[in-house]
N, C-alpha and C positions, 0 to 999 in steps of 0.2 A: 703162416698157413692156418694157424688156429683162428686168427682174426678173420681170415678169408672165409673159413668154414662157418664161423659164427655169423658173418654178414649174410651169407647165403641162406642160413637157417632163418634169420630174421626176415629176409626178403620172401622166403617161401611161406613163412607164417603169415606175413602181411597179405600175400596173394591169396592164401587160404581164407583169411578173415574177410578180405574184400569180396571173394567169391561167394561167401556165405551171405554177406549183405546184399550182393547183387541178386542172389536167388530170392532173398526176402523181398526185394523191391520189384520183382517181376509182377506185371499186372495179373490180377486174379482172372482166371478164365471166365468168359461170359457164356452163360447157358441160355438156350432158347426159353422164352417166357410165354407160357400159355395157361397160367393158373386161372381157374374159373370159379373158385370158391375161396372165401376168407373166413376162418373160424372166428366167431364173435365171442367176446368175453361173456362170462355167466350172466344170464338175465338180460342180455342186450341182443339186438338184431342189427344186421348190416343194411344200410340204406345206400344204394349206388348213387354216384354223382349224376347230375342232370340239370336241366334248365326249366324254369317256370316263370310265369308272369305274376309278380307280387302286386297286391293292391294295398296301399298304405292309407287310403282315405275311407271315409264311411259312406260318402255319396256315390252310389253306383253310376251316376251320370258323369261323374268327374273323372274324365279319362287322363287328366294330367297326373294323377296320383298312382298310375300304373307304371311298373318298371320290370323289364325282363332281366332276370339274373341267372347266374350259373352257380352251382354248388358242388364242392368236392364231396366224395363219399364220407360217410361217418357211421359210427355205431350209436344207437340210441336205446335206452331202456325200453323193453317191451311193455312195461307197465309203469304207472306212477309209483314213486317211492312209497313204500308201505310204512305203517306204524312199527312193525317188527324191525324193518331195516333201519329206520331212523332211531329206534331205541338202542340199537347197537352203538350208534354214535354217542348217544347220551350216556350209555353205560361206560364207554371208553373214556369220555371226559370225566365222569364221576370217579372211575378207578384212578385216572391220572391225578386228580385232586387228592384223593384219599392217600395214595402212595407218597406223593411229594410233600403234601402239607400236614398230614396227620399221622400216617402209619410210620413213614421214614425208616422202613426195614431194609437193610443193605441187600438182602437176598433178592429184592425186586429191582435192583439197579444193575446196569452194566458197570464193569470195572472202569473207573475213571482215574484222573490224575489226582495226586495229593493236593489238598487245598480246595478242590471243587466244592461248591455249596450243593446242598441237596437238590435245589431246584435246577441247578445247571447240569445235573447228571441225567443220563438217558435211562428210561425205564426198559428193563429187559422183559418184553411181553411174553417171551417164551416161558418165563418163570411164573407169570400170572396165570397162564392156562386159558382154556377155552371158555370157562364160566366166569361171568363178571365177579370181580372180587368183592364189591360192596354188597352183593346179594348173598354171600355165603354166611353160614351160621357160626363160623369160627369165633370164639369168644374174644381173642385178641383183636381181630378185625372189627368186630361189632363194637368193642370198647373204643377203638380209635375213630370209628365212624360217627359216634354220637353227636359231635359238634356240627356234622353235616346234615343232621336230621331236624325236622320240625314237625312234631306230632306224627312221627314215624315215616314222614315223607322227605325226600331229598330237598334240601334248600336250593331253590332254583337260582338264587343270586350268586351261588358259588360255582355253578356249572357254566364256565365260560371257555371259549376256544379262540385262540389268536391265530390269525393268518394274514398273509400279505396280499394286497390288491394293488393293481396299477391304476394310477390316476393320470390320464393323458394330458399332456400340455399342448401348447400351440405347435411345437415341433417334437420329434421323438427325443431329442436331447433334454427337453423340458419335462418329460414324463417323470412321475414320482411313484415310488413304491411305498405304500403306507400300511403299517400294521394295524389291522382291525381286530378288536376284541368283541366277540359276540356271545351273548347268552344263548345257550343251545336248546333249552327246554321249550317245547311248544306252549303256546298260550291256549290252555284248555278252556278258558272262559269265553273264547270267541263264539261258541255256540249260543251262549246266553246274550252276549252283547250284539251279535248279528240279528238275533231273533228274540227280542224282548216280548214278554207276555205269551210265551210259547212253552208248553210242557216239554222241556228238553234236558232235564237234570241228568238222565242216564248218559247223554252224549258228553256233557260236561265232566262227569265223574269217571266214566269208564272208557270213553272212546280211544284214548291214547294208551292206557295201561292194561286194559282187559284183553286177555288172549283171544277172546271171541272176535276182536277187531284187528287181529294181527295182520291180515292180508287186505286191509282196507287202506285207502290213501291217507297218508299223514296230512293233517291240516293244522291251522294255527301257526304256520311257519312264515316268517318274513322272507323277503328276497335275500336279505343279508344272511339269514340262517341257512337258506338253501345254498348260498355261495359257500358258507363255511362247511356244509356237508360235502359238497363236491370236492373241496380242497382236501378234507379229511379222507374221503374215499379214494382220491388219487394217491395219497401218501400212506394209507393205512397199512401198517405191518404188524398189527396187534394179534393177539391170540395165537401165538406159535411162530411168529416171525415172517409170515408170508401173507401178502394181500390176496384174498380170494377174489377181489374185484378186478385186479389189474395185473394178472400174472403174465399174460402173453405179450402185450405190446408196450407196456411201461409208458403209456401216453397219459397226459393229464385229462381229467374229466372236467366238465363245466356244465352250466345250464345250456340248453340249446339256444342258438341265436333265433331271432324271430323268423328269419328265412328258413333255417333248418326245420323249425317246428312246422311251419306252414307246408313246406315241401313234403315232410313225413306224413302230415295229416291229409294232404290232398291225394295221397296214394290210397285213400281209404275206400273200402268196398261200398260203404253206404251211399257214396255219391253216384254209384252205378246201379243202385236198386231203386225201388219205388220211393218217390218223394210225396209227402202228404201236406196239404196246407190246412192250417187251423184258423178259423175266423176270417176277418177281413184283411189281416195284415200279412198274409202269405208267409206264415212262419214255417220254416223248413224243419221237418221231422224225419230223421233216419228211420227207415222201416224195413224189417226183414219180412219177405213174403210168407215165410213159413211160421215164424215165431212172433210176429208183431214188432212193436217198437224196439229198436236195437241200440238205444243210447239212453243214458240216465239224465233226464231233464224235466222241467216243469211243462206239462202238456197244455195247461190252460189255467186261468185264474183259480187258485185253490186246488188244482189237480196235479199232485206230485207222484201218484202211485201207479199210473197207467203203464209205466215202464218196468214195474216189478219191485220198486223200492221207494221208501219215503225220503231217505237221505242219501248218503253215499252207498256204493256197492263194492263188492269184492273187486280187486283190480283186474281180474281176468274174467269179468262178466262180459256177456255178449260175444260176438265173433270178432276176431282180429281183422285189421285191414290187410291190404295186399302185401304190405311190408311185414306183417306179423305183429302189429302194434295194437294194444288194447286201449279203448277209451280215450282216443285222441280227441274226441268230442264228447262233451257231457261228463258226468261224474264229478270231477273237480276241474275248474279252470287251472291253467298252468303258467307259472313264472317262466319268462324267457330272459335271455341275457341282456337284451336291448333296453336302453333308455328310451322313453316314449317321446317322440317329437312328431307333430303333425306333418312336417315337411321333410321327414327322413328320406323319402324317395328321391329328393333333389340332390342330396350330397353323399349318400352311402354308395359304396362301390358296387359295380354290377357283377363282381366275382366274390363270392362268400361275404355278402354284406353284413355288417353288424355295427351298432352304435353303442359303444361302451362308455358309461360314465357312472362311477361309484361316488355318489354325493356324500359330503360330510354331514354329520348329524345336525349341525347348526345352519345348514342351507335351507332355502325355502322349499316347500313341498313340490313346487313345479319342477325343481331340479332333481327331485327324488323319484319321479314317476318312472315306472318300469312296465314294459308291455306284458300283458297277460292274454292268453289265447284259449279258445276251445269251448267256453261256456261250462256251466256246472249243473249239478242236480237241482239248484234253485232257480235256474235261468230258463227262459222260454227258448223255443227252437231257433229263433233268429240269432241268438248268441252262438249257436253251433255252426253258423255259416262260415266258410273260409274267408269271407270278406269282412267279418266282424273283428274289430281291433279295439281292445280296451286297455286300461292301465290301472295300476294301484301304486301307492307310495311305498318305497322300498322297506320301510320299517313298520308297516302296518299289516298284521296278519288277519286272516279271515277263515271261517269254517268251510269255505267253498273254493279255496285256492291251495293247490299242491304243486308238485313239480316232478320232473324226471331228468336224467343226466344224459349227456352225449360224450363221445370220445372220437378223435380223428381216426380215420381208417384208410388203409391203402386201396388203390384202385383194383378192381377186377377187370382184366382185359376182355374186351368183347371180340367177336370174330373179325370185326373191322380192323383191329390193331394187333391181334395176336400174331405171334411169330409163325411164318409160313415156310415150308420147305419146297424148293423148286422141284418139279418132277423131272425124271430123266429126259422125257421128250422135250420139255421146255429148255433144259440145258443144251441138248443137241441143236435145237433151233437157234439159240443164242450163239453157239459156236459157229454154226453154219453161216449166220448173218455176218459175224465178225470176219470169217474167211472171205466172204464175198466182198466185203468192204475193203479188205486188204488187197485182194486181187484187182479190184477196179482202180486202185491207186497205181 
C-alpha cells in the first residue's frame, strides 16, 4: 500500500511537471502589428527601405552600368563623425594601453581567474569613470603615463586597436576571419601633404585637438581606421558599463554600403530646389532659394568661400535633407563599405548590394581601392552629383575624406501591409455568402 501511494505520488508529480513544460511550450500569442515609428539610436535617423536605380559608371550615356536595386531599412548617422566623437575612441584606446601596459592597478580590472596575465584581464570601465584616465592630473597616473608621451603628446605608435574582419573566399566555407591591428590616431599632417605651399599650419596643429573644432568632421582617417571605429562603437561599453551608442537594438554598426549611401543621399532636398550651372561644364551646385548655396564645395577655380567657409564646416551646417541627414554632399567626401570595381553592377545582388573586400597590406593598390561618395569642400560641384563615383586606397588618409556609420533597422509597416480589422458589415457579408454557398449545395 505504501509503495502504491508512492507510485501515485510520483505519477502525479510527473504529470504536474509535464503540465508546467506544456504551458511553457505554448506558442506566444500573436498581436496585431501596426507600428508606424521606430526610435532611432542617439545621433542617427531612420531611413525606410525602398528601391532606386544605381549608376555605377561615370559615362552618363552608358546605360549598361545602371542597375535597379532594393534596400532594407537602416539607421544612419545624421552627421559625419566629428572630431569630438572620434577623440572618445582615441581616449578609450589610450586608457586601455595605460591600464594594461603601464598602470597595472588591480582596481581597474574585473575579477579574473588566478594565473591570468594582466593583458588577458578585462578592464572594469565602471571604475575608470566618465573622464578619460590619461587626461587626469593624478600624480600616480601621470607618472605611469610618461612612457606613452613624446614632448607632452601621446605616442601615436602605441595607440592601436585590434578587431576581426571577414575576408571572403570563393565559397562561404572558405571565408576567413582575420585579426587586424590598426593605429587609431588621425594623420594630422594630411592638411600639409594634400595642399603644399599653402598657409595651413592652424589646421595641422589644431584641427583634431582644439575644442573649437569639436563638431567638425574628423579627417585624416583611413578606411581601415573608420572600420576600427565602427567596430569599437558597436561594442563600446566604456565609461560606466553601458554603450550610449547602441542601447536599444544591440545591432552591429558599419560603414554604409555604397548603395545605402546613395539611397540616403538621393533623398536630399537640394535635388528638388534650384540647380545652378557654373562655366561651360554644367557643374551642379545645390542652392537654397532663401540663403544661397547650401553645400560646402569649391564654386570655381580658386573660389572656396561662396558657400560660407574656406575649409570644412560644422557637421550640422545648412539644411538637412528629407531624411534628416546633414552634408551628404560636400563638406567631406565619405568612405563607404564597398571595394571599388568598375563592373560591380554586373555581379552585385539587386537586394542590399555590397562588394566587400578587405585587402592585406602587401596587396597591390588596385585591390585596396574603396568607394568614396559625396564630394568635399575642395571639390567642384560635379563631384556632388549622385552619378559621381570615386575611390581611394584603404590605407591612405586625406584632409577631405570622412565617414558616418549605419546600423540595420526593423521595417515600419505602411498602410499597405499593416494589420486590418474586418468591420461588422464585412463579417456579416462573408457569413451570408458562406450560407448561400452551403444552401446551393
